[in-house]
Backbone as CSV, one residue per row, in Angstrom:
resi,resn,N_x,N_y,N_z,CA_x,CA_y,CA_z,C_x,C_y,C_z
1,VAL,-22.792,32.195,-4.064,-23.197,33.838,-3.853,-23.097,34.516,-5.306
2,ASP,-21.881,34.334,-6.083,-21.890,35.097,-7.184,-22.354,34.477,-8.452
3,ASN,-23.073,33.440,-8.159,-24.068,32.638,-9.584,-22.976,32.053,-10.652
4,SER,-21.814,32.106,-10.130,-20.706,31.457,-11.252,-20.838,30.126,-11.418
5,GLN,-21.792,29.152,-10.603,-22.126,27.833,-10.684,-20.789,27.095,-10.555
6,SER,-19.766,27.658,-9.766,-18.419,27.094,-9.500,-18.151,27.616,-7.998
7,ILE,-16.949,26.989,-7.391,-16.439,27.498,-6.364,-15.029,27.340,-6.420
8,SER,-14.374,28.665,-6.059,-12.822,28.812,-5.987,-12.205,28.227,-4.539
9,PHE,-11.097,28.001,-4.666,-10.398,27.222,-3.514,-10.322,28.658,-2.326
10,LYS,-10.234,29.701,-2.826,-10.282,30.806,-1.876,-11.615,31.192,-1.235
11,GLU,-12.707,31.007,-2.124,-14.177,30.842,-1.268,-14.384,29.834,-0.178
12,PHE,-13.785,28.518,-0.855,-13.992,27.557,-0.037,-13.161,27.808,1.352
13,LEU,-11.812,28.202,1.321,-11.087,28.572,2.617,-11.934,29.579,3.526
14,LYS,-12.302,30.433,2.805,-12.911,31.690,3.550,-14.303,31.301,4.252
15,TYR,-15.254,30.349,3.453,-16.593,30.035,3.815,-16.538,29.098,4.990
16,TYR,-15.491,28.140,4.580,-15.580,27.098,5.781,-14.717,27.292,7.103
17,GLU,-13.854,28.628,6.732,-12.903,29.156,7.991,-11.745,28.122,8.296
18,ILE,-11.104,27.620,7.070,-10.249,26.620,7.312,-8.847,27.663,7.025
19,ALA,-8.031,27.413,8.400,-6.819,28.070,8.197,-5.559,27.496,8.304
20,GLU,-5.800,26.065,8.804,-4.242,25.364,9.124,-4.388,24.217,7.924
21,ASN,-3.078,24.038,7.590,-2.685,22.923,6.488,-3.335,23.205,5.150
22,ALA,-3.061,24.621,4.813,-3.564,24.993,3.525,-3.015,24.237,2.274
23,SER,-1.723,23.677,2.273,-1.654,22.778,1.154,-2.120,21.655,1.118
24,PHE,-2.318,20.996,2.336,-3.144,19.609,2.371,-4.421,19.941,1.801
25,ILE,-5.239,20.848,2.333,-6.543,21.261,1.782,-6.939,21.531,0.524
26,ARG,-5.630,22.244,0.008,-5.657,22.516,-1.512,-5.803,20.908,-2.089
27,ARG,-5.011,20.042,-1.690,-4.904,18.572,-2.494,-6.363,18.207,-2.267
28,LEU,-7.059,18.374,-1.269,-8.188,17.672,-0.991,-9.321,18.264,-1.734
29,PHE,-9.303,19.626,-1.746,-10.057,20.355,-2.712,-10.154,19.827,-4.300
30,LEU,-8.792,19.620,-4.654,-8.607,19.507,-5.931,-9.208,18.094,-6.230
31,SER,-9.176,16.924,-5.113,-9.755,15.722,-5.472,-11.152,15.709,-5.615
32,PHE,-11.738,16.825,-5.230,-13.365,16.830,-5.581,-13.627,16.859,-7.203
33,GLN,-12.748,17.002,-7.905,-13.006,17.243,-9.349,-13.437,16.001,-9.778
34,VAL,-14.401,15.725,-10.540,-14.977,14.641,-11.243,-13.947,14.336,-12.311
35,LYS,-13.391,15.494,-13.495,-12.405,15.332,-14.335,-11.270,16.161,-13.954
36,GLU,-10.261,15.205,-13.729,-8.878,15.778,-13.533,-8.485,16.711,-14.573
37,ASN,-8.361,17.962,-14.172,-7.711,18.918,-15.436,-6.569,19.685,-14.714
38,THR,-5.723,19.135,-14.070,-4.321,19.808,-13.654,-3.403,19.199,-14.336
39,SER,-3.576,18.386,-15.152,-2.277,17.992,-16.101,-2.585,18.257,-17.506
40,LYS,-1.565,18.237,-18.154,-1.610,18.197,-19.824,-0.610,17.471,-20.481
41,VAL,-1.029,17.103,-21.576,-0.060,16.070,-22.386,1.005,17.197,-23.217
42,ILE,1.931,16.880,-23.080,2.871,17.497,-24.104,3.919,16.457,-24.770
43,LEU,4.585,16.599,-25.828,5.560,16.016,-26.490,7.067,16.589,-26.003
44,ASN,7.739,15.101,-25.520,9.137,15.372,-25.123,9.966,15.522,-26.396
45,SER,11.278,15.545,-25.932,12.346,15.738,-27.086,12.385,14.486,-27.912
46,ASN,11.743,13.390,-27.470,12.023,12.445,-28.478,10.453,12.039,-29.262
47,GLY,9.640,13.259,-29.259,8.339,13.037,-29.773,7.104,12.153,-29.104
48,LYS,7.691,11.984,-28.100,6.578,10.840,-27.372,5.592,11.621,-26.331
49,ALA,4.317,11.429,-26.134,3.508,12.181,-25.365,3.660,11.701,-23.968
50,VAL,3.931,12.827,-23.361,4.283,12.747,-21.538,3.036,13.751,-20.800
51,ILE,2.844,13.123,-19.833,1.626,13.905,-18.951,2.430,14.549,-17.979
52,THR,2.143,15.911,-17.779,2.866,16.676,-16.962,1.765,17.475,-16.102
53,LYS,2.028,17.790,-14.935,1.125,18.606,-14.026,1.044,20.072,-14.436
54,VAL,-0.031,20.672,-14.247,-0.085,22.046,-14.596,-0.211,22.637,-13.155
55,ASP,0.635,23.803,-12.943,0.619,24.450,-11.747,-0.648,25.501,-11.633
56,ILE,-1.423,25.403,-10.938,-2.580,26.184,-11.128,-2.521,27.130,-9.605
57,ASN,-2.417,28.471,-9.787,-2.396,29.225,-8.433,-3.796,29.366,-7.929
58,ASP,-3.889,29.523,-6.434,-5.050,29.646,-5.843,-6.160,30.319,-6.260
59,GLU,-5.942,31.459,-7.265,-6.997,32.447,-7.539,-7.557,31.574,-8.697
60,ASP,-6.938,30.701,-9.351,-7.538,30.183,-10.522,-8.131,28.580,-10.588
61,LEU,-7.971,28.476,-9.182,-8.522,27.082,-8.931,-10.107,27.120,-8.539
62,LEU,-10.692,26.705,-9.576,-12.283,26.671,-9.364,-12.720,24.973,-9.709
63,LEU,-13.703,24.674,-9.119,-14.513,23.448,-9.267,-15.914,24.044,-9.651
64,TYR,-16.506,23.085,-10.734,-17.819,23.163,-11.086,-18.503,22.924,-9.595
65,PHE,-19.681,23.528,-9.344,-20.314,23.520,-8.068,-20.796,21.997,-7.922
66,GLN,-21.348,21.467,-8.929,-21.952,20.066,-8.677,-20.652,18.950,-8.417
67,ASP,-19.422,19.241,-9.019,-18.410,18.440,-8.798,-17.945,18.724,-7.230
68,PHE,-18.093,19.642,-6.715,-17.812,20.077,-5.372,-18.582,19.521,-4.395
69,VAL,-19.815,19.521,-4.556,-20.922,18.907,-3.894,-20.728,17.483,-3.762
70,LEU,-20.573,16.871,-4.797,-20.478,15.587,-4.850,-19.181,15.123,-4.279
71,GLY,-18.081,15.474,-4.322,-16.627,15.218,-3.647,-16.699,15.483,-2.204
72,LEU,-17.526,16.602,-1.717,-17.439,17.150,-0.549,-18.395,15.830,0.157
73,TRP,-19.423,15.447,-0.613,-20.333,14.532,0.000,-19.790,13.144,0.404
74,ASN,-18.928,12.660,-0.740,-18.348,11.431,-0.640,-17.074,11.435,0.444
75,TYR,-16.534,12.555,0.638,-15.397,12.642,1.682,-16.167,12.589,2.966
76,LEU,-17.329,13.507,3.439,-17.656,13.547,4.717,-18.514,12.144,4.982
77,VAL,-18.845,11.156,4.001,-19.375,9.982,4.565,-18.283,8.948,4.839
78,MET,-17.135,9.282,4.335,-15.998,8.184,4.411,-15.817,7.630,6.042
79,THR,-15.539,6.647,6.360,-14.985,6.171,7.600,-13.493,6.626,7.717
80,LYS,-13.206,6.296,9.162,-11.946,6.785,9.272,-10.757,5.836,8.368
81,GLY,-10.914,4.635,8.174,-10.213,3.826,7.318,-9.973,4.243,6.067
82,GLN,-11.361,4.659,5.495,-11.376,5.310,4.188,-10.588,6.650,4.217
83,VAL,-10.737,7.404,5.136,-10.049,8.590,5.045,-8.690,8.414,5.016
84,ILE,-7.963,7.486,5.838,-6.748,7.269,5.888,-6.067,6.928,4.438
85,LEU,-6.864,5.973,3.925,-6.536,5.630,2.320,-6.653,6.954,1.438
86,LYS,-7.689,7.807,1.707,-7.691,9.025,0.921,-6.432,9.900,1.200
87,ALA,-5.934,9.651,2.296,-4.679,10.848,2.381,-3.601,10.144,1.821
88,PHE,-3.374,8.991,1.619,-2.475,8.241,0.778,-2.683,8.765,-0.794
89,GLU,-3.782,8.368,-1.111,-4.207,8.950,-2.410,-3.840,10.077,-2.883
90,LEU,-4.056,11.199,-1.916,-3.821,12.551,-2.148,-2.457,13.005,-2.742
91,TYR,-1.550,12.214,-1.946,-0.083,12.434,-2.507,0.313,11.518,-3.276
92,ASP,-0.179,10.435,-3.657,0.280,9.603,-4.912,0.156,10.323,-6.134
93,ASP,0.739,11.112,-6.420,0.627,12.034,-7.558,0.871,11.087,-8.941
94,ASP,1.798,10.200,-8.815,1.773,9.500,-10.263,1.314,8.109,-10.354
95,GLN,0.306,8.203,-9.145,-0.786,6.972,-8.999,-0.023,5.644,-9.387
96,SER,1.040,5.597,-8.568,1.809,4.330,-8.427,1.325,3.227,-7.472
97,ASN,0.596,3.747,-6.539,0.116,2.794,-5.315,1.245,2.860,-4.542
98,SER,2.258,3.823,-4.435,3.416,3.988,-3.691,3.549,5.360,-3.517
99,LEU,4.278,5.815,-2.310,4.789,7.182,-2.354,6.335,7.121,-2.412
100,ASP,6.787,7.949,-3.261,8.225,8.023,-3.457,8.837,9.127,-2.522
101,ILE,10.076,9.063,-2.317,10.698,10.128,-1.434,10.032,11.724,-1.582
102,SER,9.978,12.051,-2.867,9.421,13.421,-3.190,7.840,13.481,-2.577
103,GLU,7.282,12.722,-2.865,5.828,12.635,-2.215,5.607,12.541,-0.990
104,LEU,6.662,11.797,-0.387,6.678,11.803,1.188,7.254,13.105,1.867
105,LYS,7.974,13.623,0.980,8.533,14.767,1.517,7.467,16.073,1.478
106,GLU,6.746,15.981,0.399,5.735,16.823,0.321,4.598,16.780,1.429
107,MET,4.152,15.403,1.601,3.112,15.404,2.811,3.628,15.849,3.978
108,VAL,5.015,15.413,4.405,5.576,15.783,5.535,5.718,17.313,5.732
109,PHE,6.021,18.165,4.877,5.769,19.419,4.577,4.585,19.930,4.874
110,ASP,3.425,19.366,4.306,2.141,19.877,4.480,1.712,19.669,5.841
111,ILE,2.071,18.533,6.340,1.735,18.208,7.932,2.297,18.922,8.758
112,TRP,3.627,18.992,8.691,4.491,20.192,9.457,4.819,21.436,9.448
113,GLY,4.593,21.652,8.215,5.126,23.213,7.724,6.362,23.423,7.869
114,LYS,6.788,24.780,8.222,8.012,25.067,8.487,8.845,24.226,9.423
115,ASN,8.251,23.439,10.502,9.036,22.550,11.278,9.388,21.336,10.628
116,ALA,9.382,21.337,9.499,9.974,19.837,8.992,10.888,20.387,7.807
117,SER,11.892,20.902,8.073,12.625,21.747,7.073,13.617,20.084,6.881
118,ILE,14.289,20.488,5.732,15.273,19.191,5.120,16.206,18.872,6.006
119,GLU,17.103,19.983,6.801,18.029,19.878,7.566,17.577,19.356,8.839
120,HIS,16.265,19.388,9.078,15.769,19.232,10.546,15.798,17.707,10.585
121,SER,15.785,17.044,11.480,15.977,15.486,11.662,14.638,14.806,11.430
122,ARG,13.614,15.660,11.847,12.240,15.301,12.045,11.729,14.806,10.620
123,ILE,12.241,15.290,9.404,11.775,14.623,8.045,12.298,13.466,7.970
124,ASN,13.800,13.442,8.203,14.299,12.228,7.873,13.932,10.810,8.812
125,TYR,13.639,11.169,10.086,13.195,10.419,11.067,11.804,9.770,10.215
126,ILE,10.816,10.570,9.816,9.528,10.326,9.761,9.684,9.482,8.245
127,ILE,10.493,9.845,7.406,10.437,9.176,5.966,11.014,7.846,6.426
128,LYS,12.050,7.844,7.443,12.526,6.192,7.651,11.545,5.462,8.284
129,ASN,10.815,5.996,8.897,9.430,5.404,9.621,8.338,5.134,8.499
130,LEU,8.206,5.669,7.652,7.349,5.530,6.692,7.700,4.533,5.312
131,ASP,9.111,4.379,5.694,9.813,3.200,4.485,10.542,2.237,5.197
132,PRO,10.154,1.480,6.277,10.808,0.740,7.232,11.899,-0.384,6.349
133,ASP,11.530,-0.723,5.331,12.596,-1.732,4.446,13.453,-0.878,3.493
134,GLY,13.329,0.672,3.521,14.532,1.102,2.733,14.341,1.068,1.392
135,SER,13.188,0.714,0.850,13.197,0.559,-0.669,13.057,1.782,-1.343
136,GLY,12.775,2.860,-0.689,12.833,4.550,-1.297,11.585,4.648,-1.624
137,ASP,10.433,4.033,-1.117,9.055,4.246,-1.326,8.315,3.885,-0.371
138,CYS,6.961,4.139,-0.075,6.241,3.626,0.967,4.845,3.143,0.292
139,ASP,4.650,2.018,0.366,3.576,1.189,-0.093,2.390,1.313,0.927
140,MET,1.122,0.834,0.446,-0.123,1.021,1.186,0.040,0.164,2.560
141,HIS,0.884,-0.762,2.498,1.038,-1.657,3.772,1.453,-0.749,4.690
142,GLU,2.938,-0.261,4.239,3.787,0.668,5.107,3.055,1.817,5.593
143,TRP,2.033,2.531,4.822,1.441,3.696,5.307,0.550,3.427,6.295
144,LEU,-0.435,2.223,6.105,-1.343,1.933,7.234,-0.699,1.499,8.413
145,ALA,0.546,0.892,8.392,1.106,0.388,9.555,1.839,1.955,10.129
146,ALA,2.110,2.567,9.558,2.768,4.112,9.917,1.656,4.778,10.624
147,CYS,0.337,4.742,10.168,-0.510,5.600,10.410,-0.883,5.024,12.030
148,LYS,-0.836,3.581,12.013,-1.352,3.081,13.339,-0.335,3.332,14.376
149,LYS,1.029,3.253,13.989,2.058,3.606,14.928,1.865,5.178,15.390
150,ASN,1.664,5.920,14.162,1.805,7.580,14.514,0.784,8.347,13.848
151,PRO,-0.402,8.082,14.778,-1.719,8.905,14.196,-1.478,10.354,13.552
152,ILE,-0.483,11.038,14.184,-0.330,12.421,13.836,-0.424,12.447,11.994
153,LEU,0.176,11.465,11.497,0.159,11.389,10.135,-1.389,11.507,9.289
154,THR,-2.237,11.113,10.182,-3.681,11.452,9.654,-4.311,12.645,9.830
155,LYS,-3.683,13.526,11.029,-4.309,14.517,11.750,-5.011,15.487,10.601
156,PRO,-4.400,16.091,9.676,-4.762,17.027,8.604,-6.098,16.669,8.139
157,ILE,-6.154,15.256,7.668,-7.324,14.756,6.724,-8.452,14.624,7.936
158,VAL,-8.030,13.910,8.774,-9.178,13.721,10.060,-9.852,14.908,10.434
159,ASN,-8.860,15.918,10.591,-9.391,17.372,11.365,-10.022,17.872,10.105
160,ALA,-9.816,17.800,8.963,-10.628,18.601,7.738,-11.814,18.025,7.788
161,GLN,-11.992,16.793,7.960,-13.177,15.954,7.849,-14.001,16.534,8.879
162,ARG,-13.508,16.687,9.984,-14.540,16.897,11.186,-14.877,18.337,11.219
163,ILE,-14.166,19.298,10.846,-14.390,20.804,10.685,-15.496,20.952,9.596
164,LEU,-15.219,20.153,8.667,-16.372,20.436,7.177,-17.632,19.610,7.797
165,ARG,-17.551,18.588,8.380,-19.011,17.960,9.167,-19.680,18.998,10.060
166,GLU,-18.864,19.434,10.887,-19.327,20.518,11.744,-20.279,21.709,11.139
167,LYS,-19.678,22.072,9.701,-19.921,23.095,9.356,-21.008,22.741,8.128
168,CYS,-21.312,21.562,7.929,-22.137,21.195,6.907,-23.241,20.300,7.581
169,PHE,-24.197,20.572,8.072,-25.295,19.882,8.684,-25.139,19.322,9.902
170,GLY,-23.695,19.300,10.468,-23.272,18.916,11.915,-22.835,17.485,11.907
171,LEU,-22.049,17.090,12.860,-21.623,15.700,13.122,-22.429,14.787,12.897
172,ILE,-23.606,14.924,13.641,-24.497,13.618,13.899,-25.170,13.424,12.634
173,PHE,-25.472,14.334,11.808,-26.022,14.014,10.146,-25.157,13.045,9.687
174,TRP,-23.716,13.451,9.681,-22.707,12.898,8.545,-22.603,11.501,9.474
175,ILE,-22.569,11.415,10.757,-22.500,9.816,11.262,-23.471,9.230,10.847
176,ASP,-24.867,9.528,10.559,-25.699,8.877,10.355,-25.731,8.756,8.820
177,GLN,-25.362,9.287,8.153,-25.291,9.257,6.582,-23.945,7.983,6.548
178,GLN,-22.998,8.165,7.209,-22.017,7.315,7.211,-22.342,5.923,7.401
179,LYS,-23.354,5.641,8.783,-23.877,4.449,8.668,-24.699,3.786,7.568
180,LYS,-25.401,4.752,7.151,-26.230,4.257,5.832,-25.465,3.946,4.875
181,ASP,-24.364,4.630,4.538,-23.607,4.423,3.498,-22.842,2.794,3.661
182,VAL,-22.455,2.727,5.049,-21.864,1.524,5.091,-22.931,0.308,5.093
183,ALA,-24.018,0.545,5.693,-24.951,-0.455,5.390,-25.236,-0.767,4.049
184,GLN,-25.268,0.237,3.062,-25.467,0.065,1.994,-24.385,-0.810,1.032
185,GLN,-23.352,-0.470,1.328,-21.910,-1.373,1.002,-21.943,-2.707,1.292
186,GLN,-22.517,-2.705,2.607,-22.312,-4.339,3.198,-23.502,-4.859,2.311
187,ALA,-24.712,-4.423,1.967,-25.752,-5.157,1.472,-25.213,-5.436,-0.007
188,LYS,-24.678,-4.510,-0.590,-24.026,-4.923,-2.049,-23.284,-6.299,-1.922
189,ILE,-22.298,-6.077,-0.965,-21.465,-7.156,-1.020,-22.274,-8.600,-0.810
190,LYS,-23.166,-8.386,0.215,-23.676,-9.565,0.763,-24.393,-10.172,-0.616
191,ALA,-25.254,-9.297,-1.234,-25.922,-9.567,-2.401,-25.131,-10.214,-3.657
192,GLY,-23.919,-9.699,-3.643,-22.903,-10.525,-4.906,-22.332,-11.589,-4.449
193,LYS,-22.584,-11.973,-3.132,-22.235,-13.215,-2.664,-23.151,-14.336,-2.652
194,SER,-24.496,-13.921,-2.942,-25.470,-14.853,-2.678,-25.686,-15.446,-4.147
């Protein structure tokens, strides 16, 4: 609308009328970036280069329009299984293929908001269920098992996909696109095995 060739997080929220789970939706919006620019390299006290996250306020959070469209398309054609994996990736800030306690707490707060205070037994119960072996983190296998046992963990990402699908061409369009995407992936796999 403003011919800026970009979309801000606020424009995104307003246009798609998304009101709940704003912290989660912010992470999803950021994941649409083709090139990650929410981190910077700094030198620590030993002179070693360290990557740190840059805190961007919502007013400054912009995506190039083409990045937004590509990211949105890729998200809206995902299967439920892919969406569950995406939720895990959104919180794996250090890309360690596991969610540590701080990443798990962020996720719980984003899902339950004010109802998940540190003192509240819910957060401890949830983290215990996400980390049944007590290792201090939740790996992909634990995540998938927890989502199967507690589908509410996937509620924000599944609801966001549904809302965005409804507002962008409708559910039927995206289910058809998803089927085509799955068929293409299966054809590639089959061709690779031949």
